[in-house]
Backbone as JSON, one array per atom type, in Angstrom:
{
  "sequence": "XXXXXXXXXXXXXXXXXXXXXXXXXXXXXXXXXXXXXXXXXXXXXXXXXXXXXXXXXXXXXXXXXXXXXXXXXXXXXXXXXXXXXXXXXXX",
  "N": [[-19.02, -0.15, 16.55], [-16.38, 0.79, 14.43], [-13.19, -0.59, 13.46], [-10.05, 1.09, 14.08], [-8.66, 3.13, 11.48], [-6.06, 2.18, 9.23], [-2.92, 3.79, 9.19], [-0.92, 5.89, 7.04], [1.67, 5.92, 8.08], [1.85, 3.54, 9.58], [1.52, 1.74, 7.49], [3.8, 2.32, 5.92], [5.88, 1.61, 7.71], [5.56, -1.17, 7.93], [5.95, -1.95, 5.26], [8.58, -1.1, 4.83], [9.95, -2.76, 6.65], [9.46, -5.31, 5.58], [10.12, -5.22, 2.82], [12.31, -3.61, 2.36], [12.57, -1.07, 0.85], [14.06, 1.15, -1.58], [12.93, 3.47, -2.27], [9.91, 5.02, -1.27], [6.57, 6.07, -1.25], [3.56, 7.1, 0.07], [0.39, 8.08, -0.63], [-2.43, 9.62, 0.67], [-5.48, 9.39, -0.58], [-8.04, 9.67, 0.25], [-9.74, 11.88, 0.62], [-10.61, 12.42, -1.92], [-12.6, 10.66, -2.34], [-14.73, 11.11, -0.74], [-17.98, 10.63, 0.47], [-18.4, 8.46, -1.15], [-19.54, 5.11, -1.06], [-17.72, 3.11, -0.19], [-15.9, 4.6, 1.18], [-16.53, 4.74, 3.83], [-15.62, 2.36, 4.78], [-12.91, 2.45, 4.9], [-9.67, 3.92, 4.12], [-8.46, 5.4, 1.03], [-5.65, 4.86, -0.86], [-2.54, 5.61, -2.53], [0.29, 3.92, -3.53], [3.66, 4.24, -4.17], [6.45, 2.44, -4.82], [9.8, 1.31, -4.69], [11.83, -1.44, -4.91], [14.46, -3.77, -4.55], [13.63, -6.3, -4.17], [11.59, -6.73, -5.96], [12.68, -7.34, -8.36], [12.67, -9.12, -11.35], [10.12, -10.1, -10.94], [6.68, -10.4, -11.89], [3.86, -8.13, -12.2], [1.61, -9.01, -10.63], [2.8, -10.71, -8.73], [4.43, -8.88, -7.4], [2.49, -7.21, -6.27], [1.31, -9.04, -4.55], [3.38, -9.41, -2.69], [3.37, -6.87, -1.51], [0.76, -6.83, -0.4], [1.02, -8.98, 1.4], [2.96, -7.94, 3.11], [1.56, -5.83, 4.26], [-0.43, -7.16, 5.56], [-2.81, -7.6, 8.1], [-3.61, -4.98, 7.98], [-4.76, -4.54, 5.56], [-7.3, -5.48, 5.9], [-8.24, -3.79, 7.74], [-9.07, -0.83, 7.6], [-8.05, -0.07, 5.09], [-9.48, 0.63, 2.2], [-9.07, 0.91, -0.53], [-6.23, 0.44, -2.58], [-3.92, 1.67, -4.66], [-1.25, 0.49, -6.48], [2.04, 1.09, -7.44], [4.66, -0.59, -8.22], [8.07, -1.04, -8.49], [11.21, -2.34, -9.69], [14.62, -1.42, -8.88], [16.06, -0.88, -11.3], [14.21, -0.14, -13.16], [12.41, 2.22, -15.17]],
  "CA": [[-17.9, 0.74, 16.36], [-15.45, 0.2, 13.48], [-11.78, -0.62, 13.86], [-9.34, 2.29, 13.64], [-8.07, 3.05, 10.15], [-4.61, 2.07, 9.07], [-2.33, 5.09, 8.85], [0.21, 5.77, 6.12], [2.88, 5.63, 8.84], [1.83, 2.09, 9.85], [1.74, 1.06, 6.22], [5.2, 2.49, 5.54], [6.73, 0.83, 8.62], [5.49, -2.59, 7.55], [6.56, -2.13, 3.94], [10.03, -0.96, 5.01], [10.45, -3.95, 7.33], [9.33, -6.5, 4.75], [10.62, -5.11, 1.45], [13.52, -2.79, 2.33], [12.54, -0.27, -0.37], [14.97, 2.28, -1.73], [12.02, 4.61, -2.34], [8.53, 4.71, -0.92], [5.69, 7.22, -1.04], [2.17, 6.72, 0.25], [-0.48, 9.24, -0.71], [-3.79, 9.39, 1.15], [-6.42, 9.95, -1.55], [-9.37, 9.49, 0.81], [-10.56, 13.07, 0.43], [-11.16, 12.38, -3.27], [-13.66, 9.67, -2.36], [-15.73, 11.46, 0.28], [-19.33, 10.36, 0.01], [-18.4, 7.14, -1.8], [-19.94, 4.11, -0.06], [-16.54, 2.43, 0.34], [-15.11, 5.51, 2.02], [-16.85, 4.42, 5.23], [-14.92, 1.12, 5.13], [-11.48, 2.68, 5.05], [-9.05, 4.94, 3.29], [-8.0, 5.17, -0.33], [-4.23, 5.21, -0.87], [-1.68, 5.3, -3.67], [1.63, 3.53, -3.08], [4.77, 4.16, -5.12], [7.5, 1.76, -4.08], [10.9, 0.74, -5.46], [12.53, -2.4, -4.09], [15.2, -4.82, -5.25], [12.84, -7.52, -4.03], [10.66, -6.87, -7.08], [13.43, -7.68, -9.57], [12.31, -10.38, -11.99], [8.74, -10.49, -10.64], [5.61, -9.73, -12.63], [3.06, -7.21, -11.4], [0.78, -9.69, -9.62], [3.69, -11.18, -7.66], [4.83, -7.69, -6.64], [1.34, -6.79, -5.47], [1.15, -10.02, -3.46], [4.37, -9.08, -1.67], [2.87, -5.68, -0.81], [-0.39, -7.25, 0.44], [1.54, -9.81, 2.49], [3.65, -7.05, 4.05], [0.56, -5.03, 4.97], [-1.16, -8.11, 6.41], [-4.14, -7.28, 8.6], [-3.99, -3.6, 7.66], [-5.63, -4.58, 4.38], [-8.66, -5.75, 6.39], [-8.56, -2.81, 8.78], [-8.87, 0.58, 7.29], [-7.65, 0.22, 3.72], [-10.54, 0.23, 1.28], [-8.51, 0.83, -1.87], [-4.79, 0.68, -2.63], [-3.32, 1.66, -6.0], [0.16, 0.15, -6.26], [3.04, 1.19, -8.51], [5.82, -1.27, -7.64], [9.12, -1.19, -9.49], [12.57, -2.71, -9.3], [15.48, -0.24, -8.99], [16.54, -0.63, -12.65], [13.08, 0.18, -14.05], [12.1, 3.67, -15.24]],
  "C": [[-16.89, 0.05, 15.43], [-14.02, 0.28, 14.02], [-11.09, 0.66, 13.38], [-8.7, 2.07, 12.27], [-6.56, 2.86, 10.23], [-4.09, 3.46, 8.72], [-1.21, 4.87, 7.83], [1.51, 5.43, 6.85], [2.97, 4.14, 9.18], [2.14, 1.32, 8.58], [3.22, 1.13, 5.82], [6.13, 1.66, 6.42], [6.72, -0.64, 8.23], [6.16, -2.85, 6.21], [8.08, -2.01, 4.03], [10.62, -2.22, 5.64], [10.47, -5.17, 6.41], [10.07, -6.41, 3.41], [11.87, -4.26, 1.29], [13.58, -1.91, 1.08], [13.59, 0.83, -0.38], [14.18, 3.58, -1.85], [10.63, 4.15, -1.96], [7.77, 6.02, -0.71], [4.27, 6.7, -0.96], [1.35, 8.0, 0.28], [-1.87, 8.85, -0.25], [-4.74, 10.14, 0.22], [-7.86, 9.93, -1.03], [-10.28, 10.68, 0.56], [-11.2, 13.11, -0.96], [-12.37, 11.46, -3.38], [-14.73, 9.93, -1.3], [-17.13, 11.28, -0.31], [-19.49, 9.03, -0.71], [-18.7, 6.09, -0.74], [-18.74, 3.42, 0.58], [-15.71, 3.3, 1.25], [-15.37, 5.27, 3.5], [-16.06, 3.21, 5.71], [-13.43, 1.3, 5.3], [-10.97, 3.69, 4.05], [-8.69, 4.45, 1.9], [-6.58, 5.7, -0.42], [-3.6, 4.87, -2.21], [-0.29, 5.03, -3.12], [2.57, 3.5, -4.28], [5.94, 3.58, -4.34], [8.52, 1.16, -5.04], [11.68, -0.17, -4.52], [13.26, -3.42, -4.95], [14.46, -6.15, -5.18], [11.85, -7.76, -5.15], [11.36, -7.3, -8.37], [13.03, -9.06, -10.07], [10.88, -10.84, -11.73], [7.75, -9.73, -11.51], [4.73, -8.94, -11.66], [2.25, -7.9, -10.3], [1.63, -10.17, -8.45], [4.16, -10.01, -6.79], [3.7, -7.23, -5.73], [1.1, -7.76, -4.31], [2.15, -9.75, -2.34], [3.93, -7.87, -0.85], [1.72, -6.07, 0.12], [0.07, -8.09, 1.63], [2.22, -8.94, 3.55], [2.65, -6.24, 4.88], [-0.32, -5.89, 5.87], [-2.54, -7.63, 6.8], [-4.55, -5.84, 8.33], [-4.9, -3.54, 6.44], [-7.09, -4.83, 4.78], [-9.16, -4.66, 7.33], [-8.18, -1.42, 8.31], [-8.31, 0.92, 5.93], [-8.76, -0.29, 2.82], [-9.99, 0.03, -0.13], [-7.02, 1.19, -1.82], [-4.32, 0.55, -4.08], [-1.82, 1.48, -5.8], [0.95, 0.35, -7.55], [4.33, 0.66, -7.9], [6.85, -1.53, -8.73], [10.4, -1.7, -8.87], [13.47, -1.5, -9.53], [15.93, 0.09, -10.42], [15.43, -0.27, -13.64], [12.79, 1.68, -14.01], [10.81, 4.02, -14.49]]
}
């Protein structure tokens, strides 16, 4: 039996606690990947997040902060995560 999937609500709670975003949106794109082999391993999500914590950081550092905030959820129910992480002053 596989572990329960991470939910967008769990993901958002962890991201809010760790990064205090001014904006956050998580879209569950799993239905677009039905039948894909990885779909059995977890959900496919798109994250749009704006946080002052990203100011001055390059994309890889921003993604690391997101992965660190999500912690074990990345191993439990998230197969794919597309991240758009911006600082508040970025378009």
